[in-house]
VEXDREN-2710 file (C-alpha; in Angstrom, 1 decimal):
% VEXDREN-2710
k/r/px/py/pz
1/MET/67.8/172.3/35.0
2/SER/68.5/175.6/33.0
3/ARG/71.5/177.7/33.8
4/THR/69.3/180.7/34.2
5/LEU/67.2/179.1/36.9
6/THR/70.3/177.9/38.7
7/SER/71.8/181.4/38.5
8/ARG/68.6/183.0/40.0
9/ARG/68.6/180.5/42.9
10/HIS/72.2/181.2/43.5
11/VAL/71.6/185.0/43.7
12/THR/68.6/184.5/46.0
13/LEU/70.7/182.3/48.3
14/LEU/73.4/185.0/48.5
15/LEU/70.8/187.7/49.3
16/LEU/69.4/185.6/52.1
17/ILE/72.9/185.0/53.6
18/ASN/73.7/188.7/53.4
19/LEU/70.4/189.6/55.0
20/VAL/71.0/187.2/57.9
21/THR/74.6/188.6/58.4
22/LEU/73.4/192.2/58.3
23/LEU/70.7/191.6/60.9
24/GLY/73.1/189.6/63.1
25/VAL/70.5/187.0/63.9
26/SER/72.5/183.9/63.0
27/ARG/71.9/181.4/65.9
28/ILE/75.2/179.7/65.2
29/VAL/77.2/182.6/66.6
30/ARG/75.1/183.3/69.7
31/ALA/77.1/182.1/72.7
32/ASP/74.2/182.6/75.0
33/ASP/71.8/180.4/73.0
34/LYS/73.1/176.8/73.1
35/ALA/69.9/175.1/74.1
36/GLY/69.2/172.1/71.8
37/GLU/72.0/173.0/69.4
38/TRP/74.9/170.9/68.2
39/GLU/77.7/173.5/68.1
40/PHE/80.6/171.1/67.5
41/PRO/81.4/169.1/64.3
42/LYS/79.3/166.0/63.7
43/GLU/82.3/163.9/63.2
44/TRP/83.4/164.4/66.8
45/PHE/80.5/162.2/68.0
46/TYR/79.6/158.6/67.9
47/HIS/76.0/159.1/66.7
48/ASP/75.4/157.0/63.6
49/SER/71.8/158.0/63.1
50/ASP/69.5/161.0/63.4
51/GLU/67.4/159.0/65.9
52/GLN/70.4/158.6/68.2
53/ARG/71.3/162.3/67.9
54/ALA/67.7/163.3/68.6
55/LYS/67.8/161.5/71.9
56/HIS/70.7/163.6/73.1
57/THR/69.6/166.9/71.6
58/PRO/67.2/167.9/74.5
59/LEU/70.1/167.8/77.0
60/LEU/72.2/170.4/75.2
61/GLY/72.3/173.8/76.8
62/LYS/70.3/172.6/79.8
63/PRO/71.5/172.3/83.4
64/MET/73.4/169.1/84.1
65/PRO/71.1/166.6/85.8
66/ARG/72.3/166.1/89.3
67/LEU/74.2/162.8/89.9
68/SER/73.3/160.2/92.5
69/LEU/76.5/158.2/92.8
70/SER/78.1/156.0/95.4
71/ASP/81.3/154.0/96.3
72/TRP/83.6/156.8/95.2
73/GLN/87.2/156.1/94.4
74/ASN/89.9/158.8/94.3
75/GLY/87.8/161.3/96.2
76/ALA/84.1/161.9/96.4
77/LEU/82.7/165.0/94.7
78/LYS/79.5/166.9/95.6
79/PRO/77.6/169.5/93.5
80/ALA/79.4/172.4/95.3
81/ASP/82.8/170.9/94.2
82/LEU/81.8/171.2/90.6
83/LYS/80.5/174.8/90.6
84/GLY/82.4/177.0/88.2
85/LYS/84.3/174.1/86.7
86/ILE/84.2/172.3/83.4
87/VAL/83.1/168.7/84.0
88/VAL/83.8/165.7/81.8
89/LEU/81.6/162.7/82.5
90/ASP/82.7/159.3/81.3
91/PHE/80.0/156.7/81.4
92/TRP/81.6/153.3/81.2
93/ALA/81.1/149.6/82.0
94/THR/83.5/147.1/83.5
95/TRP/83.0/144.7/80.6
96/CYS/83.5/147.4/77.9
97/GLY/86.8/147.0/76.1
98/PRO/86.9/150.5/74.5
99/CYS/86.1/151.9/78.0
100/ILE/89.1/150.2/79.5
101/LYS/91.3/151.3/76.6
102/SER/90.3/154.9/77.2
103/ILE/91.4/155.0/80.9
104/PRO/95.1/155.9/80.1
105/HIS/93.9/158.8/78.0
106/ASN/91.5/159.9/80.7
107/ASN/94.4/159.8/83.2
108/GLU/96.4/162.0/80.9
109/MET/93.5/164.5/80.5
110/TYR/93.0/164.6/84.3
111/ALA/96.7/165.4/84.8
112/LYS/96.7/168.0/82.1
113/TYR/93.5/169.9/83.0
114/LYS/92.9/169.4/86.8
115/ASP/94.7/172.6/87.7
116/LYS/92.8/174.5/85.0
117/GLY/89.4/174.1/86.5
118/VAL/88.4/170.9/84.9
119/GLU/87.0/167.8/86.7
120/ILE/86.8/164.3/85.2
121/ILE/84.4/161.8/86.7
122/GLY/84.2/158.2/85.7
123/ILE/80.7/156.8/86.1
124/CYS/80.5/153.1/86.2
125/THR/77.0/152.0/85.1
126/ALA/75.2/149.1/83.4
127/ASN/75.7/145.6/84.7
128/GLY/79.0/144.2/86.1
129/GLN/79.3/147.0/88.7
130/GLU/80.4/144.5/91.3
131/LYS/83.8/144.5/89.6
132/PHE/84.1/148.3/89.8
133/ASN/86.6/148.6/92.7
134/GLN/88.9/145.9/91.2
135/VAL/88.8/147.4/87.7
136/VAL/89.7/150.9/89.1
137/LYS/92.6/149.4/90.9
138/ASP/93.9/147.1/88.2
139/HIS/93.8/149.8/85.5
140/LYS/95.2/152.5/87.8
141/VAL/92.3/155.0/87.4
142/ALA/93.6/158.3/88.7
143/TYR/90.5/160.5/88.5
144/PRO/87.3/160.5/90.8
145/SER/85.1/157.6/89.9
146/ALA/81.9/156.2/91.3
147/ARG/79.1/153.7/90.8
148/ASP/75.7/154.4/89.3
149/LYS/73.9/151.7/91.3
150/SER/70.4/152.8/90.5
151/LEU/71.2/153.6/86.9
152/SER/69.6/157.0/87.4
153/ALA/72.6/158.9/85.9
154/GLN/72.6/156.6/82.9
155/LYS/68.9/157.3/82.4
156/ALA/69.2/161.0/82.9
157/PHE/72.0/161.3/80.3
158/LYS/70.2/158.8/77.9
159/VAL/73.4/156.7/77.6
160/MET/73.1/154.4/74.5
161/TRP/76.7/153.0/74.3
162/TYR/80.0/152.8/76.2
163/PRO/82.0/154.9/76.7
164/THR/79.7/157.9/76.5
165/TYR/81.4/161.2/77.2
166/ALA/79.5/164.3/78.2
167/VAL/81.0/167.7/78.8
168/VAL/79.5/170.4/81.0
169/ASP/80.6/174.1/81.0
170/ARG/81.5/176.4/83.9
171/ASP/77.8/177.5/84.1
172/GLY/76.7/174.0/84.7
173/LYS/75.2/173.5/81.2
174/VAL/75.6/170.4/79.1
175/ARG/77.4/171.4/75.9
176/ALA/78.3/168.1/74.3
177/ILE/77.3/164.4/74.8
178/GLY/78.2/161.3/72.8
179/LEU/81.8/162.4/72.0
180/THR/84.4/160.1/70.8
181/PRO/87.4/159.9/73.2
182/ASN/89.8/161.6/70.9
183/HIS/87.6/164.8/70.6
184/VAL/86.9/165.3/74.3
185/GLU/90.0/167.6/74.7
186/ASP/88.8/169.7/71.7
187/VAL/85.6/170.5/73.5
188/ILE/87.5/171.2/76.8
189/ASP/89.9/173.6/75.0
190/LYS/86.9/175.4/73.4
191/LEU/85.1/175.8/76.7
192/LEU/88.3/177.0/78.5
193/GLU/88.3/180.0/76.1
194/GLU/84.9/181.1/77.2
195/THR/84.1/183.6/80.0
196/PRO/81.6/182.0/82.4
197/LYS/78.4/183.8/83.3
198/THR/77.8/184.9/86.9
199/ALA/75.4/182.3/88.1
200/SER/72.4/183.6/89.9
201/ALA/70.3/181.6/92.4
202/GLY/67.7/181.0/89.7
203/ASP/70.3/179.5/87.4
204/GLU/71.2/176.7/89.8
205/ALA/70.3/173.3/88.4
206/PRO/67.1/171.8/89.9
207/PRO/66.9/168.2/90.8
208/ALA/66.2/166.7/87.4
209/GLU/66.1/163.2/85.9
210/GLY/68.7/161.1/87.7
211/ALA/68.6/163.3/90.8
212/GLN/67.8/162.2/94.3
213/ALA/65.1/164.8/94.4
214/SER/63.6/164.1/97.8
215/ALA/66.1/166.4/99.4
216/ALA/63.7/169.2/98.3
217/GLY/60.6/167.5/99.6
218/GLY/59.8/168.1/103.3
219/GLU/61.6/170.0/106.0
220/GLY/62.9/166.8/107.6
221/ALA/64.6/165.6/104.4
222/LYS/66.0/169.0/103.8
223/GLY/67.3/169.4/107.4
224/ALA/70.8/170.2/108.3
225/GLY/73.1/167.1/108.4
226/VAL/71.3/165.1/105.7
227/ASP/73.2/164.7/102.5
228/PRO/71.1/164.0/99.3
229/ASN/73.8/161.7/98.2
230/TRP/72.8/159.2/100.9
231/LEU/69.4/158.6/99.2
232/GLU/68.7/155.7/96.9
233/GLY/66.1/155.0/94.3
234/THR/65.0/156.2/90.8
235/PRO/63.7/159.7/90.4
236/GLU/60.1/158.4/90.4
237/GLN/60.7/156.5/93.6
238/ARG/62.3/159.5/95.3
239/GLN/59.3/161.6/94.3
240/ALA/57.0/159.1/95.9
241/LEU/59.1/158.8/99.1
242/ALA/59.2/162.6/99.4
243/LYS/55.5/162.4/100.5
244/ILE/56.5/160.7/103.8
245/GLU/59.9/162.2/104.4
246/GLY/60.1/165.0/107.0
247/LYS/56.8/163.9/108.6
248/PRO/56.1/161.8/111.7
249/ALA/57.1/158.2/110.9
250/PRO/54.1/155.9/110.2
251/ALA/53.4/153.4/112.9
252/LEU/54.8/149.9/112.5
253/THR/51.9/147.5/111.9
254/VAL/53.8/144.3/112.9
255/GLY/53.2/141.2/114.8
256/THR/55.7/138.8/116.4
257/TRP/58.7/140.4/118.0
258/LEU/62.1/138.7/118.6
259/ASN/65.0/140.0/120.8
260/SER/62.7/142.6/122.4
261/ASP/59.2/143.4/123.6
262/PRO/57.0/145.3/121.2
263/MET/58.6/148.8/120.5
264/PRO/56.0/151.3/119.3
265/LEU/57.7/154.2/117.6
266/ASP/55.9/156.7/119.9
267/SER/57.9/155.2/122.8
268/LEU/61.2/155.9/121.1
269/LYS/61.1/159.7/121.0
270/GLY/64.6/161.0/121.8
271/LYS/66.2/158.1/120.0
272/VAL/67.4/157.7/116.4
273/VAL/65.7/154.7/114.9
274/LEU/67.0/152.7/112.0
275/ILE/64.4/150.4/110.3
276/ASP/66.0/147.6/108.4
277/PHE/63.5/146.2/105.9
278/TRP/64.7/142.7/105.2
279/ALA/63.6/139.2/104.1
280/THR/64.6/135.7/105.0
281/TRP/65.1/134.8/101.4
282/CYS/67.3/137.9/100.6
283/GLY/71.0/137.1/100.3
284/PRO/72.2/140.7/100.6
285/CYS/70.0/141.1/103.7
286/ILE/71.7/138.0/105.3
287/ASN/75.1/139.3/104.3
288/SER/74.5/142.7/105.9
289/ILE/73.6/141.2/109.3
290/PRO/77.2/141.4/110.8
291/HIS/77.4/145.1/109.7
292/THR/74.0/145.9/111.2
293/ASN/75.0/144.2/114.4
294/ALA/78.2/146.2/114.5
295/LEU/76.3/149.5/114.0
296/MET/74.1/148.6/117.0
297/ASP/77.1/147.8/119.2
298/LYS/78.8/151.0/118.2
299/TYR/75.9/153.4/118.6
300/LYS/73.4/152.0/121.0
301/ASP/74.8/153.9/123.9
302/GLN/74.5/157.1/121.9
303/GLY/70.8/156.6/121.4
304/LEU/70.5/154.3/118.3
305/VAL/67.7/151.8/118.1
306/ILE/67.6/149.3/115.2
307/ILE/64.4/147.4/114.3
308/GLY/64.4/144.8/111.6
309/VAL/61.0/144.5/109.8
310/CYS/60.7/141.1/108.1
311/HIS/58.9/140.7/104.7
312/PRO/55.7/138.7/104.8
313/LYS/57.1/136.2/102.2
314/GLY/59.2/133.7/104.2
315/VAL/58.2/135.2/107.5
316/GLU/57.6/131.7/108.9
317/LYS/61.4/131.3/108.8
318/MET/62.1/134.5/110.7
319/ALA/62.9/132.9/114.1
320/ASP/65.2/130.3/112.6
321/THR/67.0/133.0/110.5
322/VAL/67.5/135.2/113.6
323/LYS/69.0/132.3/115.5
324/GLN/71.1/130.9/112.7
325/HIS/72.7/134.2/111.7
326/GLY/72.9/135.8/115.1
327/LEU/70.8/138.9/114.7
328/LYS/71.3/141.0/117.9
329/PHE/68.8/143.8/117.2
330/PRO/64.9/143.7/117.7
331/VAL/63.1/142.0/114.8
332/ALA/59.3/142.1/114.0
333/ALA/57.2/140.2/111.5
334/ASP/55.3/142.2/108.9
335/ALA/52.9/139.3/108.3
336/THR/50.4/141.3/106.3
337/GLY/52.8/143.4/104.4
338/LYS/51.1/146.6/105.5
339/THR/54.2/148.3/106.9
340/ASN/56.2/147.5/103.8
341/LYS/53.5/149.1/101.7
342/THR/53.1/152.1/104.0
343/TYR/56.9/152.8/103.8
344/MET/56.9/152.1/100.0
345/VAL/59.8/149.7/100.3
346/GLY/61.3/149.0/96.9
347/GLY/64.1/146.6/97.6
348/TYR/65.8/144.5/100.2
349/PRO/67.5/145.4/102.4
350/ASP/66.1/148.9/102.6
351/TYR/67.1/151.3/105.4
352/TYR/64.9/154.1/106.8
353/LEU/66.0/156.5/109.5
354/ILE/63.8/158.3/112.0
355/ASP/65.3/161.2/114.0
356/ARG/65.0/162.0/117.7
357/SER/61.8/164.0/117.2
358/GLY/60.1/161.0/115.6
359/LYS/60.2/162.3/112.0
360/LEU/61.1/160.1/109.1
361/ARG/64.2/161.9/107.9
362/ILE/65.7/159.4/105.4
363/ALA/63.6/157.0/103.4
364/ASP/65.6/154.4/101.6
365/CYS/69.2/155.2/102.6
366/LYS/72.0/153.8/100.5
367/ASN/73.5/150.7/102.2
368/SER/77.0/152.1/101.9
369/THR/76.1/155.3/103.7
370/VAL/73.9/154.1/106.6
371/GLY/76.7/154.5/109.1
372/GLU/77.4/158.0/108.0
373/ALA/73.7/158.9/108.2
374/ILE/73.3/157.4/111.7
375/LYS/76.2/159.4/112.9
376/ALA/74.8/162.7/111.5
377/LEU/71.3/162.2/113.1
378/LEU/72.8/161.2/116.4
379/ALA/74.7/164.5/116.4
380/GLU/71.5/166.5/116.3
381/PRO/69.8/167.7/119.5
382/GLY/66.8/165.8/120.7
383/PRO/63.3/167.3/121.2
384/THR/62.8/169.8/124.0
385/ALA/61.0/168.1/126.9
386/SER/57.6/169.6/127.8
387/ARG/56.5/170.0/131.4
END
């Protein structure tokens, strides 16, 4: 290439740079335009290919997807607790060596920044979650941590490796994802220097990927006393269940009853009804029987009715299972599977709650929060009696 041509290109490039500077349109320096932009050095991130980087790019500058987490340790956090704070999310797995090695550093960051408006949340995802409590205890995790049972948070943040760190600014926008542990503090320090915007109602993050979105679908699901964090299922499942939440509960099309005469839902107005969808072949269902019996004993005098709806597969063993495992509550056989289909049951056991007015308030309640949800609905007033 001739030196003359090279010189001309050099001059042209300088002119373009000067023009951009004069016009003040460089996107790099616009603090209010972070959507889809990587504003921090490439070497701060784990991405080893453009394909990996491209998967995370759409999250940048967008509202943080709401989290659906359970089994909190070191304090449970709700969306309101995070408003106006910088949030560091550490996606980790119990079997991940680098994740475990990062815990002491996370503890140090938590101690350093917690009084400066920074929250750190450990999100245990992937397989191996049954060891979550023990790992948190053994490694002395000091910051709020929870399980991502449905993997909805992992999906929403497009987690590709462990640990995956994401940092959210005071305005609730994702500013970095895929950071190496040693550069998380660099991002925190940068965001602490910024002045947050005044959030308006329209800026609040909508239920997005990874959210338990049915809280916005139907007046019953959105009613006072129902926490969206009680809801289980993928975003797609929640969207489907929202169609039946907040409406009169569908009738139970069931046959054989045990421990009770038939109990049509119409006859239970004024009661809170817990429907336990279970199966004779389901280990977790069998293991939950003592807890469900205890809920009935504790709340039956306050107006709780529990009905176990047995899956059609293995229904011929229902009577033997009830006797062998000492089920105390009414149980009915869904021999045709119609009731399971109507309620869109996605796993076993699945818990559904009907309020005193007969509306299906909670479809697919998390197993760990059933007691809390029952207590909340029992505290609500019953329907006004008509004369």
